[in-house]
C-alpha positions in Angstrom: 93.0 76.6 47.8 94.5 75.8 51.2 92.5 74.2 54.0 93.8 74.7 57.5 92.7 72.5 60.3 93.5 74.4 63.5 93.8 71.9 66.3 94.1 72.8 70.0 96.3 70.5 71.9 94.8 67.8 74.1 94.2 68.0 77.8 97.4 69.1 79.7 98.8 67.3 82.7 99.0 70.5 84.8 95.8 72.3 85.9 94.8 75.2 88.1 97.2 77.9 86.8 98.0 79.9 83.7 100.5 77.6 82.0 101.3 80.0 79.2 104.8 79.2 77.9 106.0 77.3 81.0 108.1 74.3 80.2 107.2 70.8 81.4 103.5 70.9 80.6 102.7 67.9 78.5 99.5 65.8 77.8 97.5 63.9 80.4 96.4 60.3 79.6 93.0 61.7 78.6 94.7 64.2 76.4 96.5 61.5 74.5 93.3 59.5 74.1 91.6 62.7 72.7 94.3 63.3 70.2 94.4 59.7 69.1 90.7 60.1 68.2 91.5 63.3 66.3 94.3 61.5 64.4 91.8 58.8 63.3 89.4 61.5 62.1 92.1 63.4 60.2 93.4 60.2 58.6 90.7 60.5 55.9 91.5 64.1 55.1 94.6 63.7 52.9 96.7 66.0 55.0 99.7 67.4 53.2 101.6 68.9 56.1 101.7 69.1 59.9 102.9 72.0 62.0 103.0 72.7 65.7 103.9 75.3 68.3 107.2 74.5 70.0 105.7 74.0 73.5 105.7 70.4 75.0 101.9 69.9 75.0 101.6 70.9 71.3 104.6 68.9 70.3 103.3 65.8 72.1 99.9 66.3 70.3 101.7 66.6 67.0 103.8 63.5 67.6 100.6 61.4 67.9 99.2 62.9 64.7 102.6 62.4 63.0 102.6 58.7 63.7 99.0 58.2 62.4 99.4 60.5 59.4 102.9 59.5 58.5 104.1 63.1 58.3 107.0 65.0 59.8 106.2 67.8 62.3 107.3 71.3 61.4 107.8 73.7 64.3 106.3 77.1 64.0 107.2 79.7 66.7 104.5 82.1 65.2 101.7 79.8 66.5 103.1 79.6 70.1 100.9 80.2 73.1 100.1 83.8 74.1 102.8 85.3 76.2 101.2 85.8 79.6 104.1 87.8 81.0 103.7 88.5 84.7 100.7 86.3 84.9 102.4 83.1 83.8 102.1 80.4 86.4 99.5 82.2 88.5 96.0 81.0 89.3 93.0 82.7 87.8 91.9 83.8 91.3 95.2 85.7 91.8 95.1 87.3 88.4 91.6 88.6 88.9 92.8 90.6 91.9 95.2 92.5 89.6 93.6 95.8 88.8 94.9 95.5 85.2 92.8 92.3 84.7 89.6 94.2 84.1 90.9 96.1 81.1 92.4 92.9 79.7 89.2 91.0 80.2 86.9 93.5 78.6 89.0 95.3 76.0 91.2 92.7 74.3 91.5 95.0 71.3 93.6 97.6 73.2 94.9 95.9 76.3 98.1 94.0 76.7 99.2 91.6 79.5 101.7 93.1 81.8 105.1 92.1 80.5 103.4 90.0 77.8 101.5 90.2 74.6 98.4 92.0 73.3 95.8 90.1 71.4 96.5 92.2 68.3 100.1 91.0 68.4 98.9 87.4 68.7 96.5 87.8 65.8 99.1 89.5 63.6 101.5 86.6 64.0 99.1 83.8 63.5 97.5 85.5 60.4 101.0 86.0 58.9 101.7 82.3 59.6 98.5 81.3 57.7 99.3 83.3 54.6 102.9 82.2 54.7 101.8 78.5 54.8 99.3 79.2 52.1 102.2 80.1 49.8 104.1 76.9 50.8 101.0 74.7 50.4 98.8 76.5 47.8 96.6 73.4 47.1 96.7 71.2 50.1 95.3 70.5 53.6 97.4 71.5 56.5 97.1 70.8 60.3 98.4 73.4 62.7 98.6 72.4 66.4 98.3 75.4 68.5 96.6 77.0 71.6 93.1 78.2 72.4 93.7 81.9 72.3 95.9 81.7 69.2 93.2 79.8 67.3 90.5 82.2 68.5 92.5 85.1 67.2 92.8 83.4 63.8 89.0 82.6 63.7 88.1 86.2 64.7 90.2 87.4 61.7 88.5 84.9 59.4 85.0 85.9 60.6 85.7 89.6 60.4 84.9 89.9 64.1 86.4 92.4 66.6 89.0 91.1 69.0 86.7 92.1 71.9 84.3 89.3 70.8 86.8 86.6 71.7 84.6 85.1 74.4 81.9 84.4 71.8 84.0 81.6 70.3 84.6 78.3 72.1 87.8 76.5 71.2 87.9 73.4 73.5 90.8 71.2 74.2 91.5 68.7 71.3 89.0 70.6 69.1 89.4 71.3 65.4 88.3 74.5 63.6 88.8 74.6 59.9 89.3 77.5 57.5 89.9 77.8 53.8 92.1 80.3 52.0 91.8 80.8 48.3 92.0 83.6 45.7 88.4 84.7 46.5 89.2 85.2 50.2 88.8 83.3 53.5 86.0 81.1 54.7 85.3 79.3 58.0 84.3 75.7 57.3 84.0 74.3 60.9 84.2 75.5 64.5 85.2 73.6 67.6 84.7 70.1 66.4 85.4 67.8 69.3 87.2 64.5 69.2 85.1 61.4 68.5 86.0 59.3 71.5 85.2 55.6 71.6 82.4 54.7 74.1 83.6 53.5 77.5 83.9 49.7 77.9 
């Protein structure tokens, strides 16, 4: 039995655009505080391994966890952010004016971002990653630091839900969603668990 804690990175230091795979997007001060709280919560979980997307914001998130959990960070390109193609770096207002946006917004099961990925491609790679890591860690708990859309795609697979239901799942910044893989199948144990931040002084 393998338990996967799918952690979305903390709050980024760049807002107002589609960051996608752009370099130079790290964590804000609040993001670091959020992830420190997550690390404290995971310290009681007997985590066996820690993996992260190669982007800066996920690597910075994983480094905070690594220090608290005393684990090395494995880099997994198959859990990297969705490739936003032509829309990378644009604001939401600009993207919504693109006539191709409506199909992408309403039919994720068949649409692809211009010059980027389809959600089916994203789901295929993240699910392959889960089953690959299950073989490596057949009886342990694993943390994967990734991105909102990637985690949603994994959860939709686990729940047996169509890709077009993506908007029904909330995956907030610094949230944990937990699934279990064992010989009997797959089960979702928790969804969108937010960080337990200390009260303000």
